[in-house]
C-alpha positions in Angstrom: 108.2 106.9 122.1 106.5 104.0 120.5 106.6 103.7 116.5 102.5 103.2 114.6 104.6 101.9 111.9 104.4 97.8 111.4 107.0 95.4 110.3 106.7 91.8 109.0 109.7 89.7 109.2 109.6 86.1 107.5 112.4 83.9 108.4 112.7 80.1 108.8 115.8 80.2 111.2 114.1 80.9 114.7 117.2 82.3 115.9 116.9 85.2 113.2 113.7 85.7 113.8 114.0 86.5 117.7 117.2 88.9 116.8 115.4 91.0 114.3 112.5 90.8 116.5 114.2 92.1 120.1 116.1 94.4 117.9 113.3 96.0 115.8 111.0 95.8 119.2 113.9 98.0 120.9 113.5 100.4 118.3 110.2 101.1 118.9 108.4 99.2 115.6 105.4 96.7 115.8 107.0 93.4 114.9 104.7 90.2 113.0 106.4 87.1 112.7 105.9 84.1 109.6 108.0 81.1 109.7 107.3 80.1 106.0 106.1 81.7 102.7 102.3 80.9 103.0 102.5 82.4 106.7 104.0 85.5 105.3 101.6 85.9 102.4 98.5 85.3 104.6 100.2 87.9 107.1 100.8 90.7 104.7 97.4 90.7 103.6 95.5 90.4 106.8 98.2 92.7 109.0 98.9 95.2 106.2 102.5 96.0 107.4 104.4 99.4 106.7 107.6 97.2 106.1 108.0 93.6 104.8 111.5 91.5 105.7 111.7 88.3 103.9 114.1 85.5 103.9 115.1 84.4 99.9 115.1 80.7 101.2 111.8 80.2 102.8 110.1 76.9 103.2 106.7 76.4 101.3 106.9 79.3 99.3 110.3 80.6 98.6 111.2 84.8 99.2 111.2 85.9 95.9 108.0 84.4 94.7 106.3 85.9 98.1 108.1 89.2 96.8 106.5 88.7 93.2 102.7 87.4 94.6 102.8 90.8 97.0 103.8 92.9 94.4 100.6 91.8 92.7 98.6 94.2 94.4 101.0 95.9 97.4 103.6 98.6 97.1 104.7 97.7 100.5 108.3 98.2 100.7 110.2 95.1 100.6 113.6 94.1 101.9 115.3 91.0 101.1 117.5 88.9 103.3 120.0 86.1 101.6 123.4 84.4 102.4 124.1 84.5 98.6 126.7 87.9 97.8 125.6 87.3 94.0 124.5 90.3 91.9 122.2 87.9 89.6 120.3 86.8 92.4 120.2 90.8 93.5 119.0 91.9 90.2 116.7 89.1 89.7 115.1 90.3 93.3 114.8 93.7 92.6 113.5 93.5 89.1 110.7 91.5 90.9 109.9 94.0 93.1 112.1 94.4 96.1 113.3 97.9 97.1 116.1 96.4 99.1 118.7 93.2 99.4 120.7 92.4 102.3 123.2 89.8 103.0 123.8 87.3 105.7 125.5 87.6 108.0 124.9 91.4 108.7 125.0 94.1 111.6 122.0 95.6 113.0 122.9 98.5 112.6 123.2 98.5 108.8 119.5 96.4 108.9 117.9 99.7 111.2 119.4 101.8 108.5 118.1 100.5 105.7 114.3 99.5 107.4 114.5 103.9 108.6 115.5 104.4 104.9 113.1 101.8 103.2 109.9 103.6 105.6 111.3 107.0 104.7 110.6 106.0 101.5 107.2 104.6 102.0 106.0 108.6 103.8 108.3 110.6 101.4 108.1 114.5 102.0 107.0 116.8 98.9 110.0 118.5 97.5 108.5 121.0 95.5 105.6 123.4 96.2 104.8 122.7 92.0 101.3 120.7 92.6 102.3 118.7 89.3 104.5 117.9 86.6 103.5 117.3 83.1 104.8 116.1 80.0 102.4 115.0 77.2 100.0 112.5 78.8 102.4 111.6 82.1 101.4 113.6 85.2 103.2 113.5 88.3 101.1 114.8 91.7 103.5 115.6 94.0 101.1 116.5 96.7 99.2 113.0 96.5 102.1 110.8 95.3 100.2 109.8 92.7 101.5 109.4 88.5 99.1 109.0 85.9 99.3 108.3 82.0 96.6 109.5 79.8 94.2 109.5 83.2 95.0 105.8 83.8 96.7 105.6 86.8 100.2 103.9 87.6 101.4 102.3 90.4 104.7 102.9 91.7 106.8 101.6 94.4 108.2 104.4 97.3 111.5 104.2 95.5 109.8 104.0 92.3 108.4 107.3 92.7 111.1 108.9 94.5 113.3 108.2 91.7 111.0 109.4 89.1 110.1 112.8 91.3 114.4 113.4 91.0 114.2 112.7 87.2 111.1 115.2 86.7 112.2 117.8 89.0 115.4 117.8 87.1 114.1 117.5 83.6 116.7 118.2 80.8 119.0 117.7 83.4 121.8 114.2 83.5 121.9 112.8 86.8 124.8 110.3 87.2 124.2 107.1 88.9 126.1 108.4 92.3 123.7 111.6 92.4 120.6 109.1 91.9 121.6 106.7 94.8 122.8 109.6 97.3 119.3 111.6 96.8 117.0 108.5 96.9 118.7 105.7 98.4 121.2 107.7 100.6 125.0 107.4 101.9 124.4 103.9 102.9 124.0 103.0 99.1 127.1 104.3 97.6 128.1 101.3 96.1 125.2 99.7 94.9 125.2 101.1 91.2 123.1 98.2 90.3 120.3 99.4 92.2 119.7 102.4 89.9 119.9 100.1 86.4 117.7 98.1 87.9 114.7 100.8 88.7 114.8 102.6 85.9 114.4 99.9 84.1 111.4 99.2 86.3 110.2 103.0 85.8 110.3 102.2 81.8 108.3 99.5 82.0 105.5 101.1 83.8 105.9 104.6 81.8 107.1 104.0 78.5 105.1 103.1 75.5 108.3 100.7 74.7 110.7 100.2 77.3 113.5 99.5 74.9 113.1 102.7 72.9 111.8 105.3 75.7 110.9 108.4 74.9 110.8 109.8 79.0 113.7 108.6 80.7 116.8 108.3 78.7 120.1 107.1 79.2 123.5 108.9 79.0 125.7 106.2 78.0 128.4 105.9 80.8 126.7 108.9 82.8 123.5 108.4 84.0 119.8 109.4 83.0 117.8 112.1 82.1 113.5 113.3 81.7 113.1 114.9 78.6 112.1 118.1 79.3 108.3 118.4 78.5 108.0 120.5 75.0 
């Protein structure tokens, strides 16, 4: 049975493009290909894929810049591919809006697992019967997958929303890094501790009046994070 989900894959290596197209199509996804950053940007806007897979070293416009530009208008899930296994590069890509970062060479099983996670986050299940969560000016509407501050909508990526959801559903309770990785990303991400730090920082930038002195999402040093219970 075919998926209706569409994935854009951008890589300048035609062997990798053919490899990914064959395996993703075999898994039932619709595939759109791009060979450089300009084409990736144009096709993302035209095709509106459910997931974008970007090589970091794209010609014309590199993958990091493509990611940044996409994030200016879209919350689509983005997976970066790179031959560089460097945490600084990973954090840079995640901080600019990527949802995941995979090192080349990779096994197709790993890639497909991460694609499933990204697409699952794009269509999250409602985890609670409560329609909304409110804390001061902040409101989280679970059914509509919508966050507002003082009635102004805050645009969150799928993973950002899932992370906030876990925090507010457990308001007042400290969630460890491992617990957040398990709940938000899944068991495949048990070593990606920096993901939690980066995405917490992204949430704070979007939600907190002063991200350096947060009032909603607080840190328990050496343990994890917690959302302050509403008063």
